[in-house]
ZADO-505760 format. One record per residue (C-alpha): x, y, z; residue in three letters. Coordinates in nm, 2 decimals. Layout:
# residues N
       c1       c2       c3    aa
        X        Y        Z   Ala
...
# end
This chain:
# residues 315
       c1       c2       c3    aa
    -0.02     0.00     0.01   Met
     0.11     0.34    -0.10   Thr
    -0.05     0.61     0.14   Val
     0.03     0.98     0.18   Lys
     0.30     1.01     0.46   Leu
     0.59     1.27     0.37   Glu
     0.99     1.20     0.47   Ile
     1.15     1.45     0.67   Pro
     1.27     1.77     0.54   Val
     1.57     1.95     0.71   Ile
     1.65     2.31     0.65   Asp
     2.06     2.34     0.63   Leu
     2.04     2.68     0.60   Ala
     2.18     2.76     0.95   Leu
     2.38     2.42     0.97   Ser
     2.71     2.59     0.99   Asp
     2.62     2.83     1.30   Gly
     2.48     2.84     1.60   Ala
     2.16     2.57     1.50   Glu
     2.43     2.31     1.40   Arg
     2.42     2.09     1.73   Glu
     2.05     2.07     1.70   Arg
     2.06     2.03     1.30   Leu
     2.30     1.75     1.38   Cys
     2.12     1.51     1.63   Lys
     1.78     1.61     1.37   Glu
     2.00     1.47     1.10   Val
     2.12     1.16     1.29   Ala
     1.74     1.10     1.43   Lys
     1.54     1.09     1.08   Val
     1.85     0.89     0.96   Ala
     1.80     0.66     1.24   Glu
     1.41     0.67     1.20   Glu
     1.35     0.67     0.84   Trp
     1.65     0.62     0.65   Gly
     1.57     0.88     0.40   Phe
     1.49     1.29     0.42   Phe
     1.48     1.58     0.21   Gln
     1.75     1.88     0.27   Val
     1.72     2.24     0.12   Ile
     1.91     2.54     0.15   Asn
     2.17     2.31     0.10   His
     2.43     2.52    -0.04   Gly
     2.48     2.34    -0.38   Val
     2.40     2.60    -0.67   Asp
     2.03     2.55    -0.79   Glu
     2.10     2.62    -1.15   Ser
     2.37     2.39    -1.14   Leu
     2.07     2.13    -1.03   Met
     1.86     2.23    -1.30   Thr
     2.17     2.21    -1.55   Arg
     2.21     1.83    -1.44   Thr
     1.84     1.75    -1.52   Leu
     1.85     1.91    -1.83   Asp
     2.15     1.79    -1.96   Val
     2.08     1.44    -1.90   Tyr
     1.69     1.50    -2.05   Glu
     1.87     1.58    -2.37   Asp
     2.06     1.28    -2.32   Phe
     1.79     1.02    -2.31   Phe
     1.57     1.26    -2.60   His
     1.90     1.17    -2.84   Ser
     1.83     0.94    -3.13   Pro
     1.90     0.57    -3.04   Val
     2.19     0.55    -3.24   Glu
     2.38     0.85    -3.01   Glu
     2.30     0.66    -2.73   Lys
     2.40     0.34    -2.82   Thr
     2.76     0.48    -2.82   Lys
     2.75     0.50    -2.49   Ala
     2.61     0.12    -2.43   Val
     2.71    -0.10    -2.16   Ile
     2.99    -0.36    -2.24   Ser
     2.98    -0.70    -2.10   Glu
     3.25    -0.63    -1.89   Asp
     3.15    -0.31    -1.72   Ser
     2.88    -0.17    -1.53   Ile
     2.91     0.21    -1.65   Glu
     2.72     0.34    -2.00   Gly
     2.35     0.28    -2.13   Trp
     2.09     0.05    -2.05   Lys
     1.74     0.05    -2.19   His
     1.46    -0.22    -2.10   Pro
     1.39    -0.32    -2.42   Thr
     1.64    -0.17    -2.72   Leu
     1.96    -0.33    -2.52   Thr
     2.03    -0.64    -2.38   Gln
     2.20    -0.67    -2.01   Ala
     2.54    -0.76    -2.02   Ser
     2.64    -1.12    -1.87   Glu
     2.86    -0.91    -1.62   Tyr
     2.53    -0.74    -1.51   Leu
     2.26    -1.01    -1.53   Gln
     2.16    -0.97    -1.15   His
     2.15    -0.59    -1.13   Val
     1.99    -0.46    -1.48   Ala
     1.69    -0.68    -1.59   Ser
     1.48    -0.62    -1.81   Gln
     1.26    -0.47    -1.63   Phe
     1.49    -0.23    -1.55   Ser
     1.41     0.15    -1.61   Ala
     1.62     0.29    -1.93   Glu
     1.94     0.44    -1.73   Tyr
     2.27     0.58    -1.81   Val
     2.55     0.52    -1.49   Ala
     2.90     0.70    -1.44   Asn
     3.15     0.71    -1.21   Ser
     3.30     1.05    -1.21   Trp
     3.55     1.03    -0.95   Ile
     3.85     0.92    -0.97   Pro
     3.83     0.98    -1.32   Ala
     4.04     0.72    -1.47   Thr
     4.01     0.50    -1.77   Pro
     3.84     0.20    -1.59   Lys
     3.55     0.43    -1.57   Tyr
     3.54     0.66    -1.83   Thr
     3.52     0.45    -2.13   Lys
     3.14     0.48    -2.16   Lys
     3.12     0.82    -2.08   Trp
     2.82     0.95    -2.29   Pro
     2.96     1.16    -2.60   Pro
     2.67     1.34    -2.62   Thr
     2.54     1.64    -2.57   Pro
     2.85     1.80    -2.51   Ala
     2.76     1.95    -2.19   Ala
     2.69     1.65    -2.04   Leu
     3.05     1.57    -1.92   Arg
     3.13     1.89    -1.80   Pro
     2.83     1.93    -1.59   Thr
     2.82     1.65    -1.43   Ser
     3.16     1.68    -1.31   Ile
     3.07     2.01    -1.21   Glu
     2.78     1.82    -1.00   Phe
     2.97     1.57    -0.89   Val
     3.21     1.80    -0.68   Asn
     2.93     2.02    -0.53   Ala
     2.73     1.70    -0.43   Ala
     3.07     1.53    -0.30   Thr
     3.09     1.84    -0.08   Arg
     2.76     1.80     0.07   Leu
     2.80     1.41     0.11   His
     3.07     1.49     0.36   Glu
     2.92     1.77     0.54   Lys
     2.57     1.54     0.59   Leu
     2.79     1.26     0.70   Cys
     2.98     1.49     0.93   Arg
     2.66     1.56     1.11   Met
     2.53     1.24     1.09   Met
     2.82     1.16     1.32   Ala
     2.79     1.47     1.52   Glu
     2.43     1.41     1.59   Gly
     2.56     1.06     1.73   Leu
     2.79     1.20     1.96   Gly
     3.11     1.09     1.80   Leu
     3.40     1.32     1.64   Glu
     3.30     1.48     1.32   Ser
     3.51     1.29     1.09   Asp
     3.42     0.92     1.23   Ala
     3.25     0.82     0.92   Phe
     3.44     1.04     0.68   Val
     3.75     0.93     0.77   Lys
     3.70     0.61     0.62   His
     3.60     0.76     0.25   Phe
     3.95     0.86     0.16   Val
     3.98     0.86    -0.22   Asp
     3.63     0.83    -0.24   Pro
     3.47     0.65    -0.55   Arg
     3.09     0.89    -0.65   Val
     2.94     0.77    -0.93   Ser
     2.62     0.90    -1.10   Leu
     2.31     0.72    -1.23   Arg
     2.03     0.91    -1.47   Ala
     1.71     0.71    -1.45   Asn
     1.45     0.78    -1.73   Phe
     1.06     0.71    -1.72   Tyr
     0.83     0.78    -1.99   Pro
     0.46     0.86    -1.88   Val
     0.33     0.53    -1.77   Lys
     0.04     0.39    -1.93   Thr
    -0.15     0.06    -1.97   Glu
    -0.01    -0.01    -2.33   Ser
     0.34     0.15    -2.25   Asn
     0.58    -0.07    -2.07   Phe
     0.88     0.18    -1.91   Val
     1.06    -0.07    -1.65   Gly
     1.11     0.06    -1.32   Gly
     1.38     0.00    -0.99   Leu
     1.28    -0.35    -0.76   Ala
     1.30    -0.28    -0.39   Pro
     1.61    -0.26    -0.31   His
     1.85    -0.07    -0.06   Ser
     2.20     0.12    -0.17   Asp
     2.54    -0.05    -0.13   Leu
     2.73     0.29    -0.09   Cys
     2.75     0.58     0.20   Asn
     2.48     0.81     0.12   Thr
     2.31     0.89    -0.19   Thr
     2.19     1.20    -0.32   Leu
     1.90     1.23    -0.55   Leu
     1.74     1.51    -0.71   Ile
     1.37     1.48    -0.97   Asp
     1.16     1.60    -1.17   Thr
     0.86     1.46    -1.08   Val
     0.68     1.25    -0.77   Asp
     0.81     0.82    -0.83   Gly
     1.06     0.76    -0.58   Leu
     0.87     0.53    -0.28   Glu
     1.02     0.48     0.05   Val
     0.93     0.17     0.24   Lys
     0.82     0.32     0.59   Lys
     0.79     0.00     0.83   Asp
     0.54    -0.22     0.64   Asp
     0.38     0.15     0.43   Thr
     0.51     0.26     0.09   Trp
     0.56     0.63     0.11   Val
     0.59     0.85    -0.21   Arg
     0.86     1.11    -0.19   Val
     0.73     1.45    -0.29   Lys
     0.93     1.64    -0.50   Val
     1.02     2.00    -0.35   Leu
     1.24     2.25    -0.58   Pro
     1.60     2.27    -0.57   Asn
     1.56     1.97    -0.26   Ala
     1.80     1.68    -0.23   Phe
     1.66     1.35    -0.15   Val
     1.91     1.21     0.10   Val
     1.93     0.82     0.14   Asn
     2.15     0.66     0.40   Val
     2.31     0.34     0.23   Gly
     2.40     0.02     0.35   Asp
     2.77     0.16     0.48   Leu
     2.62     0.39     0.70   Val
     2.44     0.14     0.86   Glu
     2.71    -0.08     0.92   Ile
     3.00     0.18     1.04   Leu
     2.69     0.28     1.29   Ser
     2.62    -0.08     1.42   Asn
     2.27    -0.02     1.30   Gly
     2.19     0.26     1.50   Arg
     2.12     0.44     1.11   Leu
     1.92     0.26     0.88   Lys
     1.94     0.20     0.53   Ser
     1.54     0.22     0.39   Cys
     1.43    -0.01     0.10   Leu
     1.31     0.22    -0.14   His
     1.21     0.14    -0.51   Arg
     1.17     0.39    -0.86   Gly
     0.85     0.41    -1.01   Cys
     0.73     0.61    -1.34   Pro
     0.50     0.88    -1.33   Asn
     0.10     0.86    -1.45   Glu
     0.10     1.22    -1.58   Asn
     0.45     1.32    -1.68   Lys
     0.78     1.14    -1.80   Glu
     1.02     1.13    -1.48   Arg
     1.38     1.17    -1.48   Leu
     1.61     1.12    -1.15   Ser
     2.01     1.19    -1.10   Val
     2.17     1.00    -0.79   Ser
     2.48     1.05    -0.65   Cys
     2.63     0.80    -0.46   Phe
     2.93     0.81    -0.22   Tyr
     3.14     0.54    -0.16   Met
     3.48     0.48    -0.04   Pro
     3.82     0.33    -0.24   Asn
     3.83    -0.07    -0.34   Asp
     4.04    -0.11    -0.06   Asp
     3.87     0.08     0.26   Ala
     3.74    -0.20     0.53   Val
     3.42    -0.11     0.65   Leu
     3.35    -0.22     1.05   Ala
     3.09    -0.10     1.32   Pro
     3.29     0.19     1.46   Leu
     3.51     0.12     1.82   Asp
     3.39     0.43     1.93   Glu
     3.02     0.27     1.91   Leu
     3.11    -0.07     2.12   Leu
     3.09     0.05     2.45   Val
     2.88    -0.04     2.72   Asp
     2.86    -0.39     2.65   Gly
     2.73    -0.32     2.28   Gln
     2.89    -0.59     2.03   Thr
     2.94    -0.54     1.66   Ala
     2.63    -0.64     1.50   Lys
     2.78    -0.70     1.14   Tyr
     3.15    -0.83     1.01   Lys
     3.38    -0.61     0.87   Ala
     3.42    -0.58     0.44   Val
     3.65    -0.49     0.25   Arg
     3.44    -0.27     0.00   Phe
     3.52    -0.39    -0.32   Ala
     3.47    -0.73    -0.23   Asp
     3.10    -0.58    -0.09   Tyr
     3.03    -0.38    -0.44   Phe
     3.14    -0.75    -0.61   Glu
     2.84    -0.87    -0.41   Ser
     2.62    -0.68    -0.57   Leu
     2.72    -0.79    -0.91   Ile
     2.74    -1.16    -0.87   Ser
     2.38    -1.18    -0.66   Lys
     2.16    -0.88    -0.73   Gly
     2.03    -0.56    -0.55   Asn
     1.68    -0.68    -0.40   Leu
     1.58    -0.60    -0.10   Leu
     1.85    -0.57     0.21   Lys
     2.02    -0.91     0.12   Asp
     2.39    -0.81     0.11   Arg
     2.38    -0.60     0.45   Ile
     2.19    -0.90     0.59   Glu
     2.45    -1.15     0.52   Gln
     2.69    -0.92     0.71   Leu
     2.51    -0.93     1.03   Arg
     2.67    -1.15     1.31   Val
     2.43    -1.42     1.46   Glu
     2.34    -1.35     1.81   Glu
# end
């Protein structure tokens, strides 16, 4: 069932001033209770957010022969995928099924050949706009991670110090208007394997599971939707929760969303923070190397919260 609840909205306007302590506690509280919230007055230039959505809209409305230049290859997760016009590579068969929405995914940091071979060549503004957006979003990712840590009573860098040389990627999803005769794909319920996700959207369609209820997120102008990922849940020893969510088309308008994922480098090892293992508290999750955790997504799929549950320590 989907109902009209609304996820919390946090105004960050005073987050670097007199209200910081209160706002840090509020961020930690909603991350614990919801795993999803929206932020306004976040410091990312609104015109950049608009340009980012515009350039990806131009990409998705490009001729198929242009988009095919960026099609996902057999050995990659980077590039363009369509639910009916392209086949899922063998490498991605557990992740990007034929039912997935049309999307294009690229890692923009680090800018190495491993991640850059499938940048869409058109429109010309896509690459520089995306890089500008990722750099701005990364600063917001780091700010929110510091606020969550402070809200838990930890040192400000308790989370971000595990994200030296982070890997930051974008995924843009496109959903035509949903009709009875028009199959447009979607995203099945899942949690994100990253630390945090920042999302901008054009119309309603994202749905979040709160307890046993699916809540459709109301798109606010110039807001970011913030999604707590699996890695925050691991680092916080379950205090903060990654949340099931799903991507749905809109019944009245085309929908375009752009998600920015903040992840550590491949060699980072994530485990519950020692600072939280006090007063008899024991680790609820096993330590995991990020490259191995990411590979579990590729090899086993991205359904529900299966990945993180496999790391749970039996009581």
